[in-house]
N, CA, C and O atoms as CSV, one atom per row, in Angstrom:
chain,resi,resn,atom,element,x,y,z
A,1,UNK,N,N,-0.100,-3.171,-1.622
A,1,UNK,CA,C,0.123,-4.456,-0.985
A,1,UNK,C,C,1.278,-5.122,-1.706
A,1,UNK,O,O,1.339,-5.103,-2.935
A,2,UNK,N,N,2.181,-5.702,-0.961
A,2,UNK,CA,C,3.360,-6.295,-1.558
A,2,UNK,C,C,3.020,-7.639,-2.202
A,2,UNK,O,O,2.008,-8.267,-1.889
A,3,UNK,N,N,3.904,-8.057,-3.112
A,3,UNK,CA,C,3.693,-9.319,-3.814
A,3,UNK,C,C,3.747,-10.496,-2.850
A,3,UNK,O,O,3.036,-11.484,-3.033
A,4,UNK,N,N,4.594,-10.394,-1.818
A,4,UNK,CA,C,4.689,-11.489,-0.847
A,4,UNK,C,C,3.379,-11.658,-0.084
A,4,UNK,O,O,2.949,-12.779,0.186
A,5,UNK,N,N,2.735,-10.517,0.267
A,5,UNK,CA,C,1.456,-10.596,0.971
A,5,UNK,C,C,0.382,-11.200,0.074
A,5,UNK,O,O,-0.450,-11.981,0.537
A,6,UNK,N,N,0.398,-10.846,-1.194
A,6,UNK,CA,C,-0.593,-11.387,-2.127
A,6,UNK,C,C,-0.402,-12.890,-2.273
A,6,UNK,O,O,-1.363,-13.656,-2.214
A,7,UNK,N,N,0.860,-13.309,-2.466
A,7,UNK,CA,C,1.131,-14.738,-2.608
A,7,UNK,C,C,0.746,-15.498,-1.342
A,7,UNK,O,O,0.218,-16.607,-1.415
A,8,UNK,N,N,1.010,-14.899,-0.185
A,8,UNK,CA,C,0.658,-15.539,1.080
A,8,UNK,C,C,-0.860,-15.688,1.176
A,8,UNK,O,O,-1.360,-16.740,1.577
A,9,UNK,N,N,-1.589,-14.635,0.809
A,9,UNK,CA,C,-3.046,-14.677,0.860
A,9,UNK,C,C,-3.618,-15.693,-0.111
A,9,UNK,O,O,-4.580,-16.390,0.213
A,10,UNK,N,N,-3.028,-15.783,-1.311
A,10,UNK,CA,C,-3.490,-16.754,-2.298
A,10,UNK,C,C,-3.216,-18.162,-1.793
A,10,UNK,O,O,-4.055,-19.052,-1.933
A,11,UNK,N,N,-2.036,-18.365,-1.203
A,11,UNK,CA,C,-1.705,-19.690,-0.672
A,11,UNK,C,C,-2.637,-20.098,0.447
A,11,UNK,O,O,-3.046,-21.257,0.526
A,12,UNK,N,N,-2.977,-19.157,1.314
A,12,UNK,CA,C,-3.882,-19.464,2.413
A,12,UNK,C,C,-5.291,-19.733,1.885
A,12,UNK,O,O,-5.971,-20.642,2.360
A,13,UNK,N,N,-5.726,-18.945,0.905
A,13,UNK,CA,C,-7.069,-19.112,0.366
A,13,UNK,C,C,-7.204,-20.443,-0.377
A,13,UNK,O,O,-8.269,-21.059,-0.364
A,14,UNK,N,N,-6.128,-20.883,-1.021
A,14,UNK,CA,C,-6.194,-22.129,-1.778
A,14,UNK,C,C,-6.384,-23.326,-0.849
A,14,UNK,O,O,-7.035,-24.301,-1.224
A,15,UNK,N,N,-5.826,-23.263,0.349
A,15,UNK,CA,C,-5.933,-24.382,1.273
A,15,UNK,C,C,-7.246,-24.415,2.026
A,15,UNK,O,O,-7.585,-25.443,2.613
A,16,UNK,N,N,-7.998,-23.321,2.028
A,16,UNK,CA,C,-9.212,-23.246,2.826
A,16,UNK,C,C,-10.386,-23.896,2.125
A,16,UNK,O,O,-11.104,-24.679,2.747
A,17,UNK,N,N,-10.604,-23.609,0.882
A,17,UNK,CA,C,-11.758,-24.126,0.162
A,17,UNK,C,C,-13.016,-23.367,0.522
A,17,UNK,O,O,-12.962,-22.420,1.308
A,18,UNK,N,N,-14.134,-23.759,-0.031
A,18,UNK,CA,C,-15.403,-23.094,0.239
A,18,UNK,C,C,-16.148,-23.830,1.336
A,18,UNK,O,O,-16.219,-25.059,1.343
A,19,UNK,N,N,-16.695,-23.069,2.251
A,19,UNK,CA,C,-17.476,-23.629,3.337
A,19,UNK,C,C,-18.858,-23.004,3.312
A,19,UNK,O,O,-18.994,-21.840,2.933
A,20,UNK,N,N,-19.892,-23.746,3.707
A,20,UNK,CA,C,-21.228,-23.163,3.742
A,20,UNK,C,C,-21.306,-22.100,4.840
A,20,UNK,O,O,-20.632,-22.191,5.866
A,21,UNK,N,N,-22.130,-21.111,4.597
A,21,UNK,CA,C,-22.317,-20.054,5.592
A,21,UNK,C,C,-23.008,-20.619,6.821
A,21,UNK,O,O,-23.828,-21.532,6.719
A,22,UNK,N,N,-22.673,-20.071,7.988
A,22,UNK,CA,C,-23.276,-20.553,9.225
A,22,UNK,C,C,-24.716,-20.085,9.353
A,22,UNK,O,O,-25.553,-20.790,9.916
A,23,UNK,N,N,-25.004,-18.916,8.841
A,23,UNK,CA,C,-26.346,-18.366,8.944
A,23,UNK,C,C,-26.738,-17.773,7.600
A,23,UNK,O,O,-25.909,-17.183,6.907
A,24,UNK,N,N,-28.009,-17.934,7.234
A,24,UNK,CA,C,-28.461,-17.379,5.961
A,24,UNK,C,C,-28.995,-15.972,6.108
A,24,UNK,O,O,-29.207,-15.293,5.103
A,25,UNK,N,N,-29.221,-15.504,7.340
A,25,UNK,CA,C,-29.698,-14.145,7.540
A,25,UNK,C,C,-28.504,-13.206,7.666
A,25,UNK,O,O,-27.530,-13.530,8.346
A,26,UNK,N,N,-28.569,-12.052,7.020
A,26,UNK,CA,C,-27.444,-11.126,7.100
A,26,UNK,C,C,-27.321,-10.540,8.500
A,26,UNK,O,O,-28.319,-10.255,9.162
A,27,UNK,N,N,-26.115,-10.374,8.922
A,27,UNK,CA,C,-25.853,-9.827,10.245
A,27,UNK,C,C,-25.449,-8.372,10.086
A,27,UNK,O,O,-24.440,-8.070,9.449
A,28,UNK,N,N,-26.229,-7.476,10.662
A,28,UNK,CA,C,-25.936,-6.057,10.589
A,28,UNK,C,C,-25.310,-5.605,11.888
A,28,UNK,O,O,-25.908,-5.734,12.956
A,29,UNK,N,N,-24.118,-5.082,11.794
A,29,UNK,CA,C,-23.454,-4.552,12.980
A,29,UNK,C,C,-22.566,-3.395,12.560
A,29,UNK,O,O,-22.031,-3.368,11.452
A,30,UNK,N,N,-22.422,-2.456,13.453
A,30,UNK,CA,C,-21.562,-1.313,13.205
A,30,UNK,C,C,-20.377,-1.438,14.135
A,30,UNK,O,O,-20.527,-1.495,15.356
A,31,UNK,N,N,-19.202,-1.479,13.546
A,31,UNK,CA,C,-17.984,-1.625,14.324
A,31,UNK,C,C,-17.474,-0.242,14.683
A,31,UNK,O,O,-16.971,0.477,13.819
A,32,UNK,N,N,-17.597,0.141,15.948
A,32,UNK,CA,C,-17.106,1.443,16.383
A,32,UNK,C,C,-15.745,1.341,17.036
A,32,UNK,O,O,-15.133,2.364,17.345
A,33,UNK,N,N,-15.262,0.144,17.251
A,33,UNK,CA,C,-13.961,-0.050,17.888
A,33,UNK,C,C,-12.899,-0.356,16.853
A,33,UNK,O,O,-13.025,-0.007,15.679
A,34,UNK,N,N,-11.867,-1.005,17.307
A,34,UNK,CA,C,-10.761,-1.358,16.425
A,34,UNK,C,C,-11.175,-2.492,15.490
A,34,UNK,O,O,-12.169,-3.179,15.724
A,35,UNK,N,N,-10.402,-2.668,14.441
A,35,UNK,CA,C,-10.658,-3.741,13.480
A,35,UNK,C,C,-10.349,-5.081,14.139
A,35,UNK,O,O,-9.882,-5.130,15.277
A,36,UNK,N,N,-10.612,-6.163,13.418
A,36,UNK,CA,C,-10.351,-7.496,13.943
A,36,UNK,C,C,-8.900,-7.595,14.395
A,36,UNK,O,O,-8.024,-6.904,13.874
A,37,UNK,N,N,-8.662,-8.451,15.359
A,37,UNK,CA,C,-7.304,-8.617,15.869
A,37,UNK,C,C,-6.389,-9.088,14.748
A,37,UNK,O,O,-6.684,-10.074,14.072
A,38,UNK,N,N,-5.297,-8.395,14.553
A,38,UNK,CA,C,-4.341,-8.777,13.529
A,38,UNK,C,C,-4.614,-8.161,12.169
A,38,UNK,O,O,-3.725,-8.166,11.318
A,39,UNK,N,N,-5.800,-7.633,11.930
A,39,UNK,CA,C,-6.107,-7.023,10.645
A,39,UNK,C,C,-5.737,-5.535,10.707
A,39,UNK,O,O,-6.235,-4.814,11.571
A,40,UNK,N,N,-4.873,-5.071,9.802
A,40,UNK,CA,C,-4.476,-3.662,9.849
A,40,UNK,C,C,-5.616,-2.757,9.391
A,40,UNK,O,O,-6.396,-3.119,8.511
A,41,UNK,N,N,-5.700,-1.591,9.993
A,41,UNK,CA,C,-6.714,-0.644,9.566
A,41,UNK,C,C,-6.153,0.237,8.447
A,41,UNK,O,O,-4.978,0.134,8.093
A,42,UNK,N,N,-6.992,1.088,7.907
A,42,UNK,CA,C,-6.616,1.893,6.752
A,42,UNK,C,C,-5.429,2.802,7.066
A,42,UNK,O,O,-4.543,2.981,6.230
A,43,UNK,N,N,-5.413,3.369,8.254
A,43,UNK,CA,C,-4.322,4.267,8.629
A,43,UNK,C,C,-2.981,3.536,8.617
A,43,UNK,O,O,-1.992,4.064,8.111
A,44,UNK,N,N,-2.945,2.337,9.167
A,44,UNK,CA,C,-1.705,1.572,9.200
A,44,UNK,C,C,-1.230,1.238,7.788
A,44,UNK,O,O,-0.036,1.308,7.495
A,45,UNK,N,N,-2.156,0.880,6.927
A,45,UNK,CA,C,-1.795,0.559,5.546
A,45,UNK,C,C,-1.252,1.794,4.842
A,45,UNK,O,O,-0.232,1.723,4.157
A,46,UNK,N,N,-1.930,2.922,5.008
A,46,UNK,CA,C,-1.507,4.156,4.358
A,46,UNK,C,C,-0.144,4.617,4.869
A,46,UNK,O,O,0.719,4.989,4.073
A,47,UNK,N,N,0.056,4.596,6.170
A,47,UNK,CA,C,1.340,4.994,6.746
A,47,UNK,C,C,2.445,4.053,6.273
A,47,UNK,O,O,3.553,4.497,5.974
A,48,UNK,N,N,2.151,2.769,6.205
A,48,UNK,CA,C,3.136,1.799,5.714
A,48,UNK,C,C,3.537,2.067,4.276
A,48,UNK,O,O,4.715,1.977,3.930
A,49,UNK,N,N,2.566,2.395,3.434
A,49,UNK,CA,C,2.867,2.678,2.039
A,49,UNK,C,C,3.671,3.967,1.879
A,49,UNK,O,O,4.575,4.039,1.047
A,50,UNK,N,N,3.342,4.978,2.673
A,50,UNK,CA,C,4.107,6.229,2.626
A,50,UNK,C,C,5.540,5.977,3.096
A,50,UNK,O,O,6.486,6.493,2.502
A,51,UNK,N,N,5.703,5.197,4.144
A,51,UNK,CA,C,7.048,4.872,4.629
A,51,UNK,C,C,7.829,4.065,3.594
A,51,UNK,O,O,9.023,4.296,3.407
A,52,UNK,N,N,7.167,3.120,2.919
A,52,UNK,CA,C,7.828,2.346,1.864
A,52,UNK,C,C,8.269,3.251,0.720
A,52,UNK,O,O,9.374,3.105,0.198
A,53,UNK,N,N,7.403,4.186,0.330
A,53,UNK,CA,C,7.752,5.117,-0.748
A,53,UNK,C,C,8.938,5.974,-0.336
A,53,UNK,O,O,9.834,6.220,-1.144
A,54,UNK,N,N,8.952,6.429,0.901
A,54,UNK,CA,C,10.067,7.241,1.392
A,54,UNK,C,C,11.361,6.436,1.416
A,54,UNK,O,O,12.423,6.933,1.041
A,55,UNK,N,N,11.259,5.188,1.861
A,55,UNK,CA,C,12.442,4.322,1.903
A,55,UNK,C,C,12.984,4.063,0.507
A,55,UNK,O,O,14.194,4.117,0.287
A,56,UNK,N,N,12.089,3.780,-0.442
A,56,UNK,CA,C,12.516,3.549,-1.827
A,56,UNK,C,C,13.172,4.791,-2.420
A,56,UNK,O,O,14.150,4.692,-3.160
A,57,UNK,N,N,12.629,5.960,-2.093
A,57,UNK,CA,C,13.202,7.204,-2.583
A,57,UNK,C,C,14.605,7.404,-2.005
A,57,UNK,O,O,15.521,7.820,-2.714
A,58,UNK,N,N,14.764,7.107,-0.723
A,58,UNK,CA,C,16.075,7.251,-0.092
A,58,UNK,C,C,17.094,6.288,-0.714
A,58,UNK,O,O,18.225,6.681,-1.002
A,59,UNK,N,N,16.698,5.042,-0.917
A,59,UNK,CA,C,17.588,4.049,-1.522
A,59,UNK,C,C,17.980,4.485,-2.933
A,59,UNK,O,O,19.141,4.352,-3.322
A,60,UNK,N,N,17.032,4.998,-3.692
A,60,UNK,CA,C,17.319,5.448,-5.051
A,60,UNK,C,C,18.292,6.626,-5.035
A,60,UNK,O,O,19.201,6.688,-5.863
A,61,UNK,N,N,18.109,7.564,-4.096
A,61,UNK,CA,C,19.020,8.702,-3.993
A,61,UNK,C,C,20.434,8.256,-3.631
A,61,UNK,O,O,21.407,8.772,-4.180
A,62,UNK,N,N,20.550,7.306,-2.716
A,62,UNK,CA,C,21.868,6.802,-2.322
A,62,UNK,C,C,22.546,6.124,-3.506
A,62,UNK,O,O,23.736,6.330,-3.745
A,63,UNK,N,N,21.793,5.316,-4.248
A,63,UNK,CA,C,22.374,4.634,-5.417
A,63,UNK,C,C,22.769,5.630,-6.497
A,63,UNK,O,O,23.814,5.471,-7.129
A,64,UNK,N,N,21.945,6.661,-6.721
A,64,UNK,CA,C,22.262,7.669,-7.737
A,64,UNK,C,C,23.511,8.459,-7.330
A,64,UNK,O,O,24.370,8.737,-8.167
A,65,UNK,N,N,23.610,8.815,-6.056
A,65,UNK,CA,C,24.796,9.526,-5.578
A,65,UNK,C,C,26.046,8.665,-5.714
A,65,UNK,O,O,27.108,9.149,-6.107
A,66,UNK,N,N,25.904,7.384,-5.383
A,66,UNK,CA,C,27.019,6.457,-5.495
A,66,UNK,C,C,27.468,6.324,-6.949
A,66,UNK,O,O,28.665,6.280,-7.230
A,67,UNK,N,N,26.519,6.261,-7.862
A,67,UNK,CA,C,26.836,6.163,-9.282
A,67,UNK,C,C,27.494,7.447,-9.776
A,67,UNK,O,O,28.443,7.391,-10.559
A,68,UNK,N,N,27.008,8.596,-9.332
A,68,UNK,CA,C,27.560,9.880,-9.763
A,68,UNK,C,C,28.999,10.067,-9.260
A,68,UNK,O,O,29.822,10.662,-9.956
A,69,UNK,N,N,29.305,9.566,-8.063
A,69,UNK,CA,C,30.657,9.678,-7.525
A,69,UNK,C,C,31.611,8.673,-8.147
A,69,UNK,O,O,32.827,8.820,-8.034
A,70,UNK,N,N,31.073,7.658,-8.799
A,70,UNK,CA,C,31.913,6.634,-9.398
A,70,UNK,C,C,32.215,5.487,-8.452
A,70,UNK,O,O,33.075,4.656,-8.743
A,71,UNK,N,N,31.519,5.429,-7.321
A,71,UNK,CA,C,31.747,4.360,-6.355
A,71,UNK,C,C,31.173,3.038,-6.834
A,71,UNK,O,O,31.597,1.975,-6.380
A,72,UNK,N,N,30.225,3.093,-7.737
A,72,UNK,CA,C,29.629,1.877,-8.293
A,72,UNK,C,C,29.400,2.075,-9.787
A,72,UNK,O,O,29.329,3.205,-10.270
A,73,UNK,N,N,29.289,0.991,-10.496
A,73,UNK,CA,C,29.002,1.079,-11.933
A,73,UNK,C,C,27.700,0.355,-12.286
A,73,UNK,O,O,27.491,-0.032,-13.435
A,74,UNK,N,N,26.835,0.177,-11.297
A,74,UNK,CA,C,25.563,-0.529,-11.483
A,74,UNK,C,C,24.491,0.426,-12.013
A,74,UNK,O,O,23.580,0.817,-11.284
A,75,UNK,N,N,24.612,0.788,-13.268
A,75,UNK,CA,C,23.661,1.713,-13.878
A,75,UNK,C,C,22.266,1.091,-13.951
A,75,UNK,O,O,21.269,1.767,-13.696
A,76,UNK,N,N,22.199,-0.172,-14.294
A,76,UNK,CA,C,20.911,-0.861,-14.431
A,76,UNK,C,C,20.163,-0.890,-13.095
A,76,UNK,O,O,18.982,-0.549,-13.041
A,77,UNK,N,N,20.834,-1.289,-12.031
A,77,UNK,CA,C,20.209,-1.347,-10.710
A,77,UNK,C,C,19.794,0.025,-10.219
A,77,UNK,O,O,18.754,0.176,-9.578
A,78,UNK,N,N,20.616,1.033,-10.524
A,78,UNK,CA,C,20.296,2.403,-10.117
A,78,UNK,C,C,19.043,2.895,-10.829
A,78,UNK,O,O,18.169,3.500,-10.209
A,79,UNK,N,N,18.956,2.639,-12.121
A,79,UNK,CA,C,17.786,3.082,-12.891
A,79,UNK,C,C,16.521,2.359,-12.428
A,79,UNK,O,O,15.448,2.958,-12.374
A,80,UNK,N,N,16.642,1.098,-12.100
A,80,UNK,CA,C,15.487,0.348,-11.585
A,80,UNK,C,C,15.040,0.943,-10.257
A,80,UNK,O,O,13.845,1.135,-10.033
A,81,UNK,N,N,15.995,1.236,-9.372
A,81,UNK,CA,C,15.653,1.828,-8.076
A,81,UNK,C,C,14.982,3.184,-8.245
A,81,UNK,O,O,14.008,3.488,-7.555
A,82,UNK,N,N,15.499,4.000,-9.161
A,82,UNK,CA,C,14.898,5.309,-9.411
A,82,UNK,C,C,13.473,5.180,-9.945
A,82,UNK,O,O,12.584,5.931,-9.544
A,83,UNK,N,N,13.262,4.233,-10.842
A,83,UNK,CA,C,11.921,4.048,-11.411
A,83,UNK,C,C,10.955,3.513,-10.358
A,83,UNK,O,O,9.802,3.941,-10.310
A,84,UNK,N,N,11.413,2.573,-9.502
A,84,UNK,CA,C,10.565,2.069,-8.420
A,84,UNK,C,C,10.149,3.200,-7.484
A,84,UNK,O,O,8.989,3.292,-7.083
A,85,UNK,N,N,11.111,4.060,-7.141
A,85,UNK,CA,C,10.820,5.191,-6.262
A,85,UNK,C,C,9.836,6.152,-6.929
A,85,UNK,O,O,8.929,6.667,-6.277
A,86,UNK,N,N,10.017,6.390,-8.224
A,86,UNK,CA,C,9.123,7.285,-8.961
A,86,UNK,C,C,7.696,6.743,-8.995
A,86,UNK,O,O,6.742,7.483,-8.754
A,87,UNK,N,N,7.554,5.471,-9.291
A,87,UNK,CA,C,6.226,4.849,-9.349
A,87,UNK,C,C,5.577,4.858,-7.971
A,87,UNK,O,O,4.384,5.135,-7.845
A,88,UNK,N,N,6.357,4.557,-6.944
A,88,UNK,CA,C,5.827,4.535,-5.589
A,88,UNK,C,C,5.352,5.921,-5.159
A,88,UNK,O,O,4.287,6.051,-4.554
A,89,UNK,N,N,6.129,6.949,-5.466
A,89,UNK,CA,C,5.730,8.318,-5.117
A,89,UNK,C,C,4.481,8.741,-5.890
A,89,UNK,O,O,3.603,9.406,-5.339
A,90,UNK,N,N,4.401,8.358,-7.161
A,90,UNK,CA,C,3.205,8.675,-7.950
A,90,UNK,C,C,1.973,7.988,-7.374
A,90,UNK,O,O,0.890,8.573,-7.348
A,91,UNK,N,N,2.134,6.750,-6.911
A,91,UNK,CA,C,1.019,6.022,-6.307
A,91,UNK,C,C,0.546,6.714,-5.040
A,91,UNK,O,O,-0.656,6.893,-4.841
A,92,UNK,N,N,1.485,7.108,-4.176
A,92,UNK,CA,C,1.120,7.804,-2.943
A,92,UNK,C,C,0.422,9.120,-3.274
A,92,UNK,O,O,-0.569,9.472,-2.634
A,93,UNK,N,N,0.927,9.844,-4.263
A,93,UNK,CA,C,0.289,11.097,-4.677
A,93,UNK,C,C,-1.113,10.883,-5.215
A,93,UNK,O,O,-2.020,11.666,-4.935
A,94,UNK,N,N,-1.288,9.823,-5.987
A,94,UNK,CA,C,-2.609,9.525,-6.544
A,94,UNK,C,C,-3.598,9.162,-5.438
A,94,UNK,O,O,-4.745,9.609,-5.455
A,95,UNK,N,N,-3.157,8.357,-4.486
A,95,UNK,CA,C,-4.031,7.998,-3.364
A,95,UNK,C,C,-4.408,9.251,-2.576
A,95,UNK,O,O,-5.561,9.419,-2.180
A,96,UNK,N,N,-3.432,10.127,-2.351
A,96,UNK,CA,C,-3.700,11.391,-1.654
A,96,UNK,C,C,-4.743,12.213,-2.390
A,96,UNK,O,O,-5.679,12.734,-1.784
A,97,UNK,N,N,-4.576,12.326,-3.704
A,97,UNK,CA,C,-5.533,13.103,-4.496
A,97,UNK,C,C,-6.921,12.491,-4.470
A,97,UNK,O,O,-7.913,13.217,-4.402
A,98,UNK,N,N,-7.009,11.175,-4.522
A,98,UNK,CA,C,-8.316,10.506,-4.460
A,98,UNK,C,C,-8.980,10.732,-3.107
A,98,UNK,O,O,-10.189,10.953,-3.030
A,99,UNK,N,N,-8.183,10.675,-2.040
A,99,UNK,CA,C,-8.732,10.916,-0.708
A,99,UNK,C,C,-9.239,12.350,-0.578
A,99,UNK,O,O,-10.299,12.587,0.001
A,100,UNK,N,N,-8.487,13.302,-1.115
A,100,UNK,CA,C,-8.933,14.696,-1.081
A,100,UNK,C,C,-10.202,14.893,-1.905
A,100,UNK,O,O,-11.104,15.624,-1.495
A,101,UNK,N,N,-10.273,14.245,-3.059
A,101,UNK,CA,C,-11.495,14.328,-3.878
A,101,UNK,C,C,-12.692,13.762,-3.129
A,101,UNK,O,O,-13.778,14.342,-3.164
A,102,UNK,N,N,-12.502,12.633,-2.450
A,102,UNK,CA,C,-13.592,12.033,-1.678
A,102,UNK,C,C,-14.007,12.948,-0.536
A,102,UNK,O,O,-15.198,13.093,-0.261
A,103,UNK,N,N,-13.034,13.569,0.134
A,103,UNK,CA,C,-13.346,14.504,1.207
A,103,UNK,C,C,-14.147,15.686,0.679
A,103,UNK,O,O,-15.124,16.102,1.301
A,104,UNK,N,N,-13.740,16.230,-0.466
A,104,UNK,CA,C,-14.456,17.370,-1.040
A,104,UNK,C,C,-15.869,16.979,-1.472
A,104,UNK,O,O,-16.799,17.777,-1.353
A,105,UNK,N,N,-16.027,15.772,-1.966
A,105,UNK,CA,C,-17.377,15.296,-2.321
A,105,UNK,C,C,-18.257,15.228,-1.086
A,105,UNK,O,O,-19.411,15.656,-1.119
A,106,UNK,N,N,-17.724,14.697,-0.005
A,106,UNK,CA,C,-18.485,14.630,1.244
A,106,UNK,C,C,-18.787,16.027,1.779
A,106,UNK,O,O,-19.854,16.268,2.345
A,107,UNK,N,N,-17.844,16.938,1.596
A,107,UNK,CA,C,-18.016,18.308,2.055
A,107,UNK,C,C,-19.171,18.991,1.337
A,107,UNK,O,O,-19.878,19.804,1.932
A,108,UNK,N,N,-19.367,18.667,0.067
A,108,UNK,CA,C,-20.412,19.306,-0.736
A,108,UNK,C,C,-21.806,18.731,-0.531
A,108,UNK,O,O,-22.786,19.295,-1.017
A,109,UNK,N,N,-21.904,17.616,0.184
A,109,UNK,CA,C,-23.217,17.006,0.392
A,109,UNK,C,C,-24.052,17.895,1.292
A,109,UNK,O,O,-23.610,18.306,2.364
A,110,UNK,N,N,-25.261,18.186,0.846
A,110,UNK,CA,C,-26.192,18.985,1.651
A,110,UNK,C,C,-27.053,18.038,2.490
A,110,UNK,O,O,-27.663,17.103,1.972
A,111,UNK,N,N,-27.084,18.297,3.757
A,111,UNK,CA,C,-27.905,17.463,4.635
A,111,UNK,C,C,-29.159,18.178,5.024
A,111,UNK,O,O,-29.977,17.631,5.763
């Protein structure tokens, strides 16, 4: 989740305050359809993060190529872009590995 989204959520939450619950009994429901209107589902979030990682990697490659050709002398910005791309790719890889581990755990459950 991006920092702008977090700040937006914090700003919205600060203005809302606490409200009493409408009902004290828990409501049990199974949502078999789409998520709430406007709320992204897990697939959209995952695809967005993979696309962001790919975009960051592309930007870092362009900056590194530009630096290697001598078209720019922004070594600091290039190194920051490369590190951002590296961290983003590691995050996507870690999420992938966690999802595979969860799938394998579910696969091993005996019913």
